[in-house]
VOGU-3710 file (C-alpha; in Angstrom, 3 decimals, decimal comma):
1> xxxxxxxxxx> -1,170/-24,171/7,386  1,636/-22,277/9,080  4,644/-23,077/11,212  6,560/-21,075/13,784  10,230/-21,432/14,655  12,692/-19,367/16,619  16,176/-18,605/15,286  18,003/-16,904/18,108  15,905/-13,829/18,845  14,056/-13,971/15,522
11> xxxxxxxxxx> 10,676/-15,677/15,260  9,985/-17,003/11,750  6,356/-17,587/10,768  5,976/-19,554/7,529  2,845/-20,149/5,466  3,629/-23,674/4,323  2,684/-25,670/1,255  2,405/-25,055/-2,462  -1,169/-23,757/-2,404  -2,369/-20,138/-2,559
21> xxxxxxxxxx> -2,439/-19,686/1,227  -6,047/-18,556/1,030  -7,164/-16,917/4,252  -10,063/-18,887/5,698  -10,967/-19,081/9,410  -8,748/-22,136/9,945  -5,598/-20,466/8,608  -6,386/-17,107/10,206  -6,799/-18,808/13,594  -3,506/-20,671/13,116
31> xxxxxxxxxx> -1,671/-17,434/12,370  -3,328/-15,717/15,332  -2,310/-18,607/17,585  1,294/-18,380/16,354  1,380/-14,619/16,936  0,007/-15,021/20,439  2,699/-17,614/21,119  5,318/-15,119/19,932  3,787/-12,444/22,137  3,932/-14,779/25,148
41> xxxxxxxxxx> 7,521/-15,921/24,497  9,084/-12,697/23,236  11,623/-10,837/25,306  13,306/-7,499/24,878  15,184/-7,439/21,559  13,155/-9,849/19,432  11,585/-9,576/15,970  9,198/-11,463/13,678  9,732/-12,444/10,032  6,720/-13,751/8,089
51> xxxxxxxxxx> 7,345/-15,651/4,863  5,707/-18,271/2,676  6,386/-21,278/0,502  5,334/-21,668/-3,123  4,146/-19,144/-5,722  1,934/-17,176/-3,368  2,497/-15,152/-0,243  -1,291/-15,212/0,043  -3,994/-14,929/-2,604  -6,459/-13,329/-0,203
61> xxxxxxxxxx> -9,628/-14,608/1,373  -10,805/-18,139/0,635  -13,735/-17,157/-1,572  -14,695/-20,763/-2,306  -15,009/-21,418/1,427  -17,016/-18,203/1,859  -19,417/-19,107/-0,961  -20,058/-22,519/0,560  -20,350/-21,218/4,120  -22,814/-18,397/3,412
71> xxxxxxxxxx> -22,840/-14,651/3,969  -22,934/-14,741/7,763  -19,911/-17,027/7,994  -18,062/-14,960/5,387  -18,721/-11,822/7,440  -17,311/-13,547/10,520  -14,196/-14,439/8,501  -13,675/-10,764/7,623  -14,097/-9,859/11,309  -11,652/-12,581/12,354
81> xxxxxxxxxx> -9,066/-11,285/9,905  -9,525/-7,834/11,439  -8,368/-9,368/14,727  -5,238/-10,599/12,948  -4,496/-7,147/11,517  -5,087/-5,614/14,964  -2,726/-8,153/16,515  0,070/-7,152/14,133  -0,530/-3,410/14,549  -0,346/-3,793/18,342
91> xxxxxxxxxx> 2,475/-6,367/18,319  5,244/-5,660/20,877  8,173/-6,258/18,521  9,259/-5,288/14,997  7,607/-7,256/12,182  8,877/-7,921/8,646  7,029/-9,539/5,746  9,186/-11,354/3,179  6,858/-11,451/0,171  8,278/-14,046/-2,208
101> xxxxxxxxxx> 5,102/-14,646/-4,219  1,834/-12,992/-5,177  0,170/-10,960/-2,419  -3,411/-10,258/-3,450  -6,338/-8,605/-1,660  -6,314/-9,746/1,984  -2,906/-11,295/1,284  -1,492/-7,847/0,548  -3,277/-6,481/3,606  -1,569/-9,192/5,666
111> xxxxxxxxxx> 1,832/-8,123/4,331  1,071/-4,428/4,752  0,146/-5,009/8,397  3,836/-5,646/9,094  6,269/-2,813/9,853  8,434/-3,617/6,831  7,616/-5,308/3,526  10,407/-6,818/1,408  9,520/-8,329/-1,953  10,973/-10,625/-4,584
121> xxxxxxxxxx> 11,379/-8,759/-7,877  11,508/-11,658/-10,325  8,154/-13,185/-9,389  4,997/-12,004/-7,688  2,801/-8,929/-7,654  0,813/-6,784/-5,270  -2,810/-6,819/-6,385  -6,037/-5,625/-4,773  -8,492/-7,704/-6,784  -11,753/-6,472/-5,237
131> xxxxxxxxxx> -12,714/-4,128/-8,078  -12,157/-6,860/-10,665  -14,336/-9,384/-8,825  -17,031/-6,957/-7,695  -16,355/-6,729/-3,966  -16,003/-3,675/-1,754  -13,193/-3,130/0,735  -13,663/-3,696/4,433  -13,306/-0,388/6,277  -10,094/-1,524/7,976
141> xxxxxxxxxx> -8,575/-2,412/4,575  -8,936/1,190/3,432  -7,790/2,577/6,778  -4,660/0,426/6,559  -3,923/1,495/2,984  -4,404/5,176/3,861  -2,074/4,729/6,831  0,649/2,759/5,062  0,545/4,069/1,457  1,146/7,798/1,652
151> xxxxxxxxxx> 0,768/8,647/-2,014  -2,844/9,113/-3,169  -1,669/8,276/-6,694  -0,284/4,952/-5,477  -3,488/4,218/-3,550  -5,558/5,062/-6,614  -3,506/2,692/-8,746  -3,958/-0,149/-6,287  -7,561/0,435/-5,187  -9,227/2,119/-8,181
161> xxxxxxxxxx> -7,247/0,613/-11,049  -6,736/-2,874/-9,591  -3,164/-2,700/-10,885  -0,830/-5,649/-10,515  2,298/-3,993/-9,163  5,713/-5,644/-9,295  8,388/-5,150/-6,674  10,513/-2,409/-8,243  7,479/-0,297/-9,037  6,103/-0,878/-5,546
171> xxxxxxxxxx> 9,374/0,460/-4,095  9,151/3,583/-6,274  5,535/4,089/-5,204  6,469/3,830/-1,534  4,349/0,737/-0,887  7,184/-1,618/0,090  10,674/-1,140/1,469  12,937/-3,068/-0,896  13,091/-5,488/-3,831  15,379/-8,522/-4,107
181> xxxxxxxxxx> 16,428/-10,878/-6,885  15,175/-14,206/-5,540  13,145/-15,824/-2,799  16,314/-16,712/-0,906  17,677/-13,163/-1,102  14,360/-11,729/0,043  14,263/-13,920/3,137  17,967/-13,312/3,841  17,404/-9,553/3,629  14,439/-9,845/5,985
191> xxxxxxxxxx> 16,535/-11,767/8,502  19,378/-9,207/8,240  16,907/-6,397/8,861  15,494/-8,288/11,837  19,003/-8,692/13,241  19,620/-4,954/12,903  16,368/-4,140/14,673  16,809/-6,565/17,553  20,308/-5,162/18,056  18,669/-1,971/19,288
201> xxxxxxxxxx> 17,201/-3,936/22,205  14,027/-1,867/22,314  11,301/-2,272/24,904  8,516/-4,100/23,063  5,594/-2,398/24,775  7,075/1,026/24,061  7,592/-0,018/20,430  3,965/-1,143/20,133  2,650/2,022/21,750  4,625/4,248/19,368
211> xxxxxxxxxx> 3,430/2,215/16,388  -0,191/2,596/17,447  0,300/6,322/17,955  1,639/6,534/14,400  -1,624/5,296/12,890  -4,487/6,845/14,905  -7,178/6,437/12,230  -6,307/2,796/11,666  -6,217/2,065/15,385  -9,622/3,660/15,843
221> xxxxxxxxxx> -11,108/1,487/13,090  -9,428/-1,615/14,550  -10,634/-0,847/18,064  -7,121/-0,304/19,400  -8,088/2,637/21,570  -5,573/2,122/24,353  -3,861/5,500/24,638  -1,544/4,511/27,485  1,881/6,081/27,179  5,190/4,807/28,455
231> xxxx> 6,392/6,745/31,469  9,188/9,192/30,868  12,630/8,184/32,083  14,244/11,608/32,016
//
């Protein structure tokens, strides 16, 4: 489950509850619905902060649901999550993930789909578990990691060593933006960053277009092929 609230010009999306926030079609659709509400209600100079409750930011896809639903339904879940990643990459406002618990597999991909990732240092890891459980990556997972994690050594550690990376190391490896001492400090830092960004009063569609232009390979894989450019105002 997730909730959406607006604090001034900051939208706050929260994955609620003490569970692992496993990404099944129900939760993915709820997040998509919340993002589309933000898109509809956003004005110039707004931002989104995504956070969670409990020990987990998200522990990835709901594998128990997928096993019960069958391969075809599981494949549709992966495709539906691609829509969520595409929504964030094309979102017309700055986005910040406040990762205050474990972010594994698709849960890390969800965080990485935001513009900024802030993480709690005293609890929680980044972990791409696919190698350990015998699954391959969806093509858009790898495209996102290539686009957002510049160091091939860092990508190797995450993808080919299935390393569980804590916040301070993730900062050093260039995978996240900052590490903070508690859940409260992580969320507070995310809100402060959001306030700084909305103070610039950027045009959201221009922001989204520049973001998409920054990640051409990812946008091609996601089907975001709109190459429209904002008109010059010289």
